[in-house]
N, C-alpha and C positions, 0 to 999 in steps of 0.2 A: 267279453264284447260280441255279439253277431250281429248278422247280416241276411238279410233277406236275398235269395236265391235268383229271384226275377229282377233285381235291379239293375239299371241301365249302365251298361259298358263295366259293370262289376268285374275285372276278370284280372287274374295273374299272367303275365303275358298272353300268353292265346288261350290257355287252360282256364274257361269257367270256375266260378264258385260253385261247391256245390254244399249240401244240407250237411255233411259230415265228411271233414275236411279232415286229411292224413296228415300226421304230425310237421312232417316237411313244410303243406301249405300254411300250414297253423304260425309256425317260425316265420317263412317267409311275410306275411302277412301283418305279425308284430313288429317285424324287421323294416316296414314299411309304411304302415299306416300311419305316420306320428305326427305329431303336431308340425306347424311350420317351421317353426325357431326352435323346436328340441327335439331328441331324436326319444325322450323319456318322456314324454306328456302326451295325452291321447290327442289325436286328431278332433277331437270335438271343443275343444278349448279354443280353438282358432277365432277369432274377431275380425277386426279389421286394425290394417294395420302390424303392429305387434301386442294391440290389446288382450288382454282374455276374457272369454265369458266361461260359465260354470261348464264342468264337465258333463253335465246330465244335459247339455244342450242339444235339441233335434237338431241332422244336418241334411238341408237340402241340398243334392251336387247331382250329376255325374260325375264318375271317379273309373278310371282305367292305368294302365299300370302297360309303361311301352319301353322294355329293358329297364335299366336301373330307374327308371324315372315312373315320379305317380303323377299323374295328371289329372286335375280335378277342373270342372267346371260348374260354376253359377252363373244366375240370374233371375231377372222378374222384370215386366213389362205390366203397365196398368194403362188399360184403356177406358176411358171413366168423362166423364160430367160431374163436374162440380158448379154449387151457384154457393154465392160469398155473401152473406148476408142477406137473409129470402125477403125480408119485408122491408126492407130498405125503402127511407124518403129521397125524396129529389135533394142532392146535394149530399147524401152520404153514403160512406164508401162501400163499397162490394165489387163482386164483378161473377161472371159466368163463362164458361168456357167448358170445349173438349178438350181434352189432350191425353198425354200419355208416358209420363215419369216412367224408366226404366234406366236397369243396370247389367253390365254384363261382366263377367268375371271369369277370368282362369288362373290357375297355378299348378307350377312344376316343381318340385321337390326332386331332391336325393341325395342318398347317402354319399359321404366323401370318403373314404378311406374305414376309420376302424372309429373314429371319433367324430366327423364333419358331418354336415348337414346343409345342403345349399336349398335355397328356396328363390325362385322367380315368380312375379306376379303383375299381371298384366288387367286393368280395369277401364272399361269405357264406357262411357253413357250417349245415348242420341237424345238427349234432351234439348240441343239447341236447335231439332227438325221438329222433336213431337211435341215441344213446347212453347217455341218459339226464343229468343234470344233475352226477353225481359221476365221470362218464369211464368209460372203462373197466380194464380188472383186466389191469395191465403191472409184473410183479417188477421191484425195487427203485426205479421211478418215483417222483418225488415232486415237489409244487411248486403254490402256491394253494389252495383251501380251499373245505371245503362243511359248513354248515349249523354254524358255529367250529370244528369239524377240521380237519388238515392232509389234504389227499390224499395218504399213502402206500400203496404199489403198484397206484398207479392213476394214468393218464394225463389230464388235466382235458379236458371239452369246450371246442372252442374258439366264439367269440361267435357266435350268429346274424349282425352285421355287421360280420364282421373284417379290412374295409378299407373304407376312402371316402377318396380323396385326391384330388388336383389337383395338376399339377407344370407348370411353366414355365421352359422352358429358352430363353436366347438364345446364337445362336452368333455369336462373336466372327469366329472364321473356321473354316477345316473342321479346326480344329489346337483349337481353343481355345472353350469355350463354358461358360456358368453356369448350374445350376438351383438353382429355389426349389420345394421340395416339402412340401406341408403334408395332414397326414390326422388324420382325427376320425372311427374309429381311421386307423394308417397305422402304418409301421415304421419306424423311427430307423437309423442308421446305426451300426449294431451287429451285427457277426458276419459270415457270408460269407450266401451265397442261404439261405433257410429251409428245411428239410428238407421243407417240402410241396410244393416248388418246384424243387428239385433233382432233377434227373435221375436219378443218382445214387440216390436212395433211392426214386425213383417205384415200384415194385413192392411197396416193404416198408409193408405197412397200421399198424405202429405207430411212433412217434415214437421218436427216441433219447432214451437214457436220461440223457445230457447236452444237454438240451435246454434245461435251466435254467443253463447252464452258457455257452450261446452264443447260441443265438439266439428265447431265450423272449421277447422285448420285439416279435415280429414282430405282434402285435394290442398297438398303447399309444393309450388316447383322449388325444390332445392329441399332434404331434409337429410341427416344422417343421427343415427338413433342406436347407442351403444348400450347396450341391457346384460345384466347380472342375475342370475336363477337360484337362487339357494333353496332345495327342494319346494314348497308352494309359494314361495314369497319371489318378486322381481321386481328389482329397482332398473330403469331406464333415468336415459339423460339423453334430450336432443338439443341440435343446435337447427335451428330452420329459419324458412322465410316469413316474416312476417304478414307479409303484403297479403292479401285476399289474389282470391283469380281475377284477373279483369274481363272484360266483357268480351274478350273476343276470345269463342270458346274451343276454335280447332287449332288453336298454335299450343306454343309452350312458353311461359312466362320467364321474365328473368328471374336467377337463383340469387339470395341474397344474401343469407349466412348474418342474418342478424338478429334471430329471436333464440330464446332458450324453454327448455323444458324439462321438469320432472317428474315423476310418476313411481307410486310403490302399487304394487298392485299383489295378493294375498287369495287366495283359495281356499278356503280352509276345510270346506266337505267339496263332495263331486256336485253339490246342489249351489253351491253356493259361490261370486266372484265379489272381491270387493276394492277398491281403488280410491288412490287421493293423489292429489298432484299439482303442482303451480306450474303457470307459466308466464316469463314478457314476453309480451308481441309488440314489436316496433312497427307502427304504424300500417295495422290493419287495414284501414280503408281507403281507398284510394282519395274519398272526398275530404278527407279530414287527413293529410299526411303528418301532420304534427303532432296526432295524437294518438298516443303509446297506451297500450290495456296489459294490464296485470291479472291472470285471470287463472281462479283457484276453483279444484271441482271434486267431489267425491263423488262416488255410485257404490251402488250394491245390486247385485243383479241376479237372479233364482233362477235356476229350471228343476223340474221334476217329471219325469216322461213313467208310463205306467202301460205301457202298449204302445204300437202303432197309432200313431193319428191321436194319441190319448196324452197331452200334455198341459201344463203350464207354466207359462216364463214370463217373468215380472222383472222391472226395473223402477229404481228409485234413483235420482241422480238431481245434483245441486251443483249450479256453476255460480260466480260471480265475477265480474268484470269491476274491477277497481280502475277510476278512473283517479284526474287532478282533485275533478267537482266534488266525488265519493264512489258509494259503490250501489251496484245493480246485480239484484239478485234473479236466479230464474231455479223453478224447481219443478220437476219431471216425475209422476206416477203414472207407468202403464204396464197393462197385464194381456196377455195372449193366452185363452183357455182355450183348447181345442178338442174336440170330442166325436172322433170318428169325420166324418164330412162337415159338421157345421164346426163355425169357429165362433165365439163372442169374445169383444176385447173393449178396450178402455184406455183413456191417453186424459191426465189430471195435467193441468200446467200451472203453478202461479208464474208470472212473471214483472219487474220493471222494467220501464223504460222512460227514457227525457224524450223531450219535445222535438228534440232534433232527429231521434230517431222515427218518430210519428211524423213529422213535419207538420207542424201544429205551430201556432204563432206563441209567443212566449217573452216576456220582458227582458232584455240584453243585459247579462249578466248571472241573470236568476240560471239555475235549473232544479227547475222542478220533477218531483217523482210520479210519474203514475204506474199502477198496480194495477193489473190486467188476471183476469181467473178466464180459464178455458176447462172446457169440459166434451170431451169426444167420447160417442157409445157408437160401435158399429157390430156387426155381424155380416160372414161371409160362407161359403156354402162350396166345397170340394165338389163339383159337379162330373167331372171325369178326367181322365186321361189320355192326351192326345197322343195316340200309337201304345203302344208296348212297352217303348222307352224314352217316349214322349213328353213334355212338359205337363201340368196340372194345370188344368184350368178351373177356376173359383169365379164367383160371382159376388158381388157385394153390396153392400149400403153401409152408409155412419151420417148422424148428426152429428153438430159441434154447436155448443152454445157461449156467449162469453159473456164476461160482466166486468166492463171496464169502470175505472174512476170515473166521477161526477164531471170533472172537468174536460173529459173530452168526449164525454157520450154523444154530444152534438155533430162529432162526426161518423159516429158508427148508430147509434139507437140507445136505448137503455140496455137491453139485453138481446143482441143482436145471434141470429141463429143463421147456420149455414147446415148443405146437405149433400151428398155426391150418392154418385151408385158406378159402379164399375164392373168390368172383367179384369181377371188378373190370371196372368202366366206366370210360371215361376218354377226351375229346377224340380226333381221331384225326391219325395224325403229317402231317403236313405234308412233301408227300414231296420229296426231292430231284432227281427225275428227271420230262421228260417235258418240259418246259421250260427251252431255250438261251438265257441271257442275256449 
């Protein structure tokens, strides 16, 4: 592993890292720069909650040491203009706005004795202030509610307190450890790393349309997860609150502990991470309290680096929601290619939704399924870094084209198109050059 000598906050106590570390400093770093939930895995495998990413994933963060504690700070904010359905005619759906999706996260961890590892995590989002309580316009998105109405063609804002968790891991050996994770709110063992934390999704300001098929449980008010790792495998089980967060974004929802999930993760190489899992989610939607969901997910994530700011990160994710009337699928494929200052990215999604999720008329007792295809292509440019240790400033733009089923084209058009421009501030890259270990 190697680390840039100029990276913000990269210190061991009060001793800055230098280009050639002494054996003592090397030992200190190897001892402290571990995964959040295993002393014997690399820090770069950290995902959201207890999920894994490939070990070759680039890390954007500030990091410092304070005594026995390692502190990490992450975050991103988009300042953007989005116009959904550019050529819409009268009565067709869409919308435009200036807004600022954002999130900020801090983690603190330390070793406990010879075998223990303690992790504390706090994540917040100012979405309720920067987007409004009903979120931002996004064609074909659905999930959650506001003022007694479902959010349709909008992405809901995230809660002010999006994560507040504690995790303890006990290592039986270098190959075997067990983790207990508690969150209020937190993220149960459902799906792969959530979109806000996937490097493959990092340049894209929009939430995936399949969010509620895969990783909508990443903010759950009440979760307990027990995980057992054996080498490059990890099996987890969670008990959690099935109900999604309500519209009051500044408080803490009532924990219910009424839902269950199981997930198996495997990192066969340092560039690959795979997961498969299933969850039984009780009454996730406020407006449909009698409707439960059986959710099945599978995902493959790939990362490869060949120098600072030179990497490719991709994800292929499938999710299925099983209801009493049948199954609905969502498939996502996304890639982020960063070549120095410029970044090029894309996302393709196929998803299925029923009339209630899109709020379109239908015959009572029938549940037709509508297929939707969505393709987003974008590019951004790392313009500068604000100060020696400040956040990076990127400018970017993207466009999306959709292909809905014939039955719902009257609401959207045959091939609706959306576009947006943005500036992005995010934590700086932890560079891989400058210090050889």
